[in-house]
TORZABA-944496 format. One record per residue (C-alpha): x, y, z; residue in one letter. Coordinates in steps of 0.5 Angstrom, whole numbers, padded with zeros to 4 digits, always signed. Each point is the difference from the previous one (the first is absolute). Layout:
// residues N
XYZA;...
This chain:
// residues 390
-0049-0039+0012X;-0005-0004-0004X;+0002-0003-0007X;-0004+0004-0004X;+0002+0006+0003X;+0007-0002-0001X;+0000-0002-0007X;-0004+0007-0002X;+0005+0004+0004X;+0006-0004-0003X;-0003+0001-0007X;-0001+0007+0000X;+0007+0001+0003X;+0004-0003-0005X;-0005+0004-0005X;+0002+0006+0003X;-0007+0002+0002X;+0001+0001+0008X;+0001+0006+0003X;+0006+0002+0004X;-0003-0001+0007X;-0003-0007-0002X;+0007-0002-0004X;+0004+0002+0006X;-0005-0005+0004X;+0001-0005-0005X;+0007+0000+0000X;+0000-0001+0008X;-0005-0005+0000X;+0004-0004-0005X;+0007+0001+0003X;-0003-0002+0007X;-0001-0007-0002X;-0007-0001+0002X;-0005-0005-0004X;+0006-0002-0004X;-0003-0006-0002X;-0006+0003-0003X;+0005+0005-0003X;+0004-0006-0003X;-0006-0002-0003X;-0002+0007-0003X;+0007+0001-0003X;-0001-0007-0003X;-0007+0002-0003X;+0002+0007-0002X;+0007-0002-0003X;-0002-0007-0002X;+0006-0003+0003X;+0001-0005+0006X;+0003+0003+0006X;+0004-0004+0005X;-0003+0001+0007X;+0006+0000+0003X;+0003+0005-0004X;-0003+0006+0004X;+0004-0003+0006X;+0007+0000-0003X;+0004+0005+0003X;+0005+0001-0005X;-0005+0002-0005X;-0004+0004+0005X;+0007+0004+0001X;+0001+0001-0008X;-0007+0003+0000X;+0001+0004+0006X;+0004+0006-0004X;-0006-0001-0006X;-0005+0002+0006X;+0004+0006+0002X;+0000+0002-0007X;-0008+0000-0001X;+0000+0003+0007X;+0004+0006-0003X;-0004+0001-0006X;-0006+0000+0004X;+0002+0006+0005X;+0003+0004-0005X;-0002+0008+0000X;-0006+0002-0004X;+0004+0002-0006X;-0001-0002-0007X;+0004-0006-0002X;+0001-0005-0005X;-0002-0006+0005X;-0008-0001+0000X;-0004-0005+0004X;-0001-0004-0005X;+0008-0001-0001X;+0000-0001+0008X;-0005-0006-0001X;+0004-0003-0005X;+0006+0000+0004X;-0004-0003+0006X;-0003-0005-0005X;+0008-0002-0002X;+0001+0000+0008X;-0005-0005+0001X;+0002-0004-0006X;+0007-0001+0003X;-0004-0004+0005X;-0001-0005-0005X;+0007+0000-0004X;+0004+0003+0006X;+0003-0007+0002X;+0001-0002-0007X;+0004+0007-0001X;+0004-0001+0006X;+0002-0007-0002X;+0002+0002-0007X;+0004+0006+0001X;+0003-0003+0006X;+0003-0005-0005X;+0002+0005-0005X;+0003+0005+0004X;+0007+0000+0003X;+0000+0002+0007X;+0005+0005-0002X;-0005+0003-0005X;-0005+0000+0005X;+0004+0004+0005X;+0001+0006-0006X;-0008+0001-0001X;-0001+0007+0000X;-0007+0001+0003X;-0004+0006+0000X;-0002+0004+0006X;-0005-0002+0005X;-0004+0003+0006X;+0004+0000+0006X;+0003+0005+0005X;+0003+0001+0006X;-0003+0004+0006X;+0005+0003+0005X;-0004+0002+0007X;+0002+0006+0004X;+0004-0005+0005X;+0004-0003-0006X;-0004-0006-0001X;+0000-0002-0007X;-0006-0004-0003X;+0001-0003-0007X;-0007+0000-0003X;+0000-0005-0005X;+0002-0005+0006X;-0006+0002+0004X;-0007-0002+0001X;-0006+0004-0002X;-0003+0004+0006X;+0003+0004+0006X;+0007+0000+0000X;+0002+0005+0005X;-0004+0005+0005X;+0003+0006+0004X;-0003+0005+0004X;-0006+0000-0003X;+0002-0001-0007X;-0002-0007-0004X;+0004-0002-0006X;-0003-0005-0004X;+0002-0004-0007X;-0006-0001-0004X;-0002-0006-0004X;+0001+0004-0007X;+0007+0002+0002X;+0000+0007+0004X;+0002+0003+0006X;-0005+0004+0004X;+0001+0004+0006X;-0006+0001+0005X;+0000+0005+0005X;-0005-0001+0006X;-0002+0006+0005X;+0004-0002+0005X;+0007+0000-0003X;+0005+0005+0003X;+0007+0001+0002X;+0006+0002-0004X;-0001+0000-0007X;+0004-0006-0003X;+0003-0001-0007X;-0001-0006-0005X;+0004-0002-0006X;-0003-0004-0006X;+0006-0002-0005X;+0000-0004-0006X;+0006-0003-0003X;+0002-0001-0007X;-0006-0004-0003X;-0005+0002+0005X;-0006+0004+0000X;-0006+0002+0006X;-0006+0004+0001X;-0001+0003+0007X;-0006+0004+0003X;+0003+0005+0005X;-0004+0002+0006X;-0003+0006-0003X;-0003-0004-0006X;+0005+0002-0005X;+0002-0006-0005X;+0007-0001-0002X;+0003-0005-0005X;+0007-0001+0001X;+0005-0002-0006X;+0006-0004+0000X;+0006+0002+0004X;-0004+0005+0004X;-0002+0002+0007X;-0005+0004+0004X;+0001+0003+0007X;-0006+0002+0003X;-0003+0002+0007X;-0005-0006+0003X;-0005+0006+0001X;-0001+0007-0003X;-0005+0002+0006X;+0002+0007+0003X;+0006+0001-0005X;+0000+0007-0004X;+0002-0004-0007X;-0001-0007-0002X;+0008-0001-0002X;+0003-0007-0003X;+0007-0001-0003X;+0001-0004-0006X;+0006-0003-0004X;-0001-0003-0007X;-0007+0000-0003X;-0007+0001+0003X;-0007+0001-0003X;-0005+0004+0005X;-0007+0001+0001X;-0001+0005+0005X;-0006+0000+0005X;-0003+0007+0000X;+0002+0004+0006X;+0000+0008-0001X;+0002+0001+0007X;+0006-0005+0000X;+0004+0001-0006X;+0004-0007-0003X;+0007+0001-0001X;+0005-0005-0003X;+0007+0001+0001X;+0004-0003-0006X;+0008+0002-0001X;+0001+0007+0000X;-0008+0002-0001X;-0006+0000+0003X;-0007-0001-0003X;-0006+0003+0004X;-0007-0002-0001X;-0007+0000+0003X;-0003-0005-0004X;+0002-0003-0007X;+0003-0005-0004X;+0007+0000-0002X;+0007-0004-0001X;+0007+0002+0003X;+0006-0003-0003X;+0006+0001+0004X;+0005-0006-0002X;+0007+0002+0002X;+0002-0003-0007X;-0005+0004-0004X;+0003+0007-0003X;-0006+0004+0003X;-0005+0000+0006X;-0007+0000-0004X;-0007+0001+0003X;-0006-0001-0005X;-0007+0002+0002X;-0006-0003-0002X;-0006+0003+0004X;+0000+0006+0004X;+0005+0005+0002X;+0007-0001+0003X;+0006+0005+0002X;+0007-0002-0002X;+0005+0003+0004X;+0008+0000+0000X;+0004+0005+0004X;-0003+0007-0002X;-0003-0003-0006X;-0008-0002+0000X;-0004-0002-0006X;-0008-0001+0000X;-0002-0006-0004X;-0006-0001-0004X;-0003-0007-0002X;+0004-0003-0006X;+0007+0004+0002X;+0006-0003+0002X;+0006+0004+0005X;+0007-0002-0001X;+0005+0001+0005X;+0007+0000-0004X;+0007-0003+0003X;+0002+0008+0000X;-0006+0002+0005X;-0004+0003-0006X;-0008-0001+0001X;-0004+0001-0006X;-0007-0003-0003X;-0003-0002-0007X;-0006-0004-0002X;+0000-0007-0001X;-0004-0006-0002X;-0001-0004+0007X;-0001-0007-0002X;+0007-0002-0001X;+0002+0003+0007X;-0005-0004+0003X;+0000-0006-0004X;+0004-0004+0006X;-0006+0001+0004X;-0004-0004-0005X;+0006-0005+0000X;+0002+0002-0007X;+0006+0003-0003X;-0002+0005-0005X;+0006+0004-0003X;-0001+0007-0004X;+0006+0002-0003X;+0005-0003+0005X;+0007-0001-0001X;+0003-0007+0001X;+0003+0002+0007X;-0007+0002+0003X;-0003-0006-0003X;+0005-0005+0003X;+0000+0004+0007X;-0008-0002+0000X;+0002-0007-0002X;+0006-0001+0005X;-0005+0002+0006X;-0006-0004-0002X;+0004-0007-0002X;+0006+0001+0005X;+0005+0000-0005X;+0007+0003-0001X;+0001+0004-0007X;+0006+0000-0003X;+0002+0004-0006X;+0004-0002-0005X;+0003+0004-0006X;-0004+0007-0003X;-0006+0001+0004X;-0006+0001-0005X;-0003+0007-0001X;-0007-0003-0002X;-0006+0002+0003X;-0005-0005+0002X;-0008+0000+0001X;-0005-0006+0001X;-0003-0004+0006X;+0001-0007+0003X;-0003-0003+0006X;+0005+0000+0006X;-0002-0007+0001X;+0003-0003-0007X;+0007-0003+0000X;+0005+0004+0000X;+0002-0003-0007X;-0006+0002-0003X;+0001+0008+0003X;+0007-0001-0003X;-0002-0003-0007X;-0005+0006-0001X;+0006+0005+0001X;+0004-0004-0005X;-0005+0001-0005X;+0002+0007-0001X;+0007-0003-0003X;+0003+0005+0004X;+0002-0004+0006X;+0002-0007+0002X;+0000-0004+0006X;+0004-0006+0004X;-0003-0003+0006X;+0005-0003+0005X;-0003-0003+0006X;-0003+0007+0004X;+0004+0004-0005X;-0002+0003-0006X;+0005+0003-0005X;-0002+0005-0005X;+0003+0000-0007X;+0000+0004-0006X;
């Protein structure tokens, strides 16, 4: 890339003036390391600070930056919904990442001196873009450790991992044989995005799994099985309903956008509709949801619906926590899944209802401090355990 072009692109990116497509391309370019000497010169010019030419070869620093890049890619590949996160904020974050190339070695040196090995082991980091793909033959592929590009191919089905952090299935005309099942699963502190063979987009939340056929051809329905939570943007196909089986309920759609929360530790299974129509059924009960409605399947097996503000429900797809009248246990279940911590309650639990929003990429201490400002609850962190106090 010519110096003039790179300078112009860098400045527009930091200013948040690049389109989503061009921003994605620029992120990939910077991370590739191409023309890094030229990039160093421009960083020095734009940020008015010298750059150590060996810094971009520092494996320790690059490891530190890796999780930050994942966070930026997550922001780029969120569903098309309203968000507090704007491209201007993404550009500012990218500038901060590029700035780390300048101050990174100083930061690592200072922090290493000031933080004890014991304390470093107890840092509670936010979640990241990662998941495990289990193929039909039982082989497991840890996606965070896998290079981009084609990762598997069976019976005419090609599975690829893109540079922007998405798993894509492509079905050739020659695909044949028995229809096999794959499973994409996340642990606590992980999230991932997948494009199914029919073009349906799925965002999988932490501690969740999605099982699905590697192709939908010659099947009456497009059926997948969910545990945990996922957001779906279903490809339209009027002849083949898309069905999500989750816990003791079934959601049937033709083409729509909706969220299903079926965590085993939640008090109910909730299905929230953003666009289109869905039918939710459990045993002999059936409900037809309209946009802005949520169905709830209680522990006693009762299915009911109500109008709801959908923004807090899908905030996780925008990498945000958004609380809207949540009790402390609901709040802390979300925190526990994302930061992969154990929550311990001491004393009487508060009855306070919490509201507000904060980025899921913020330090856990910042999230807890926001809750403490109500005066209704306090916290103590002990390693990977969070104690909830009156």
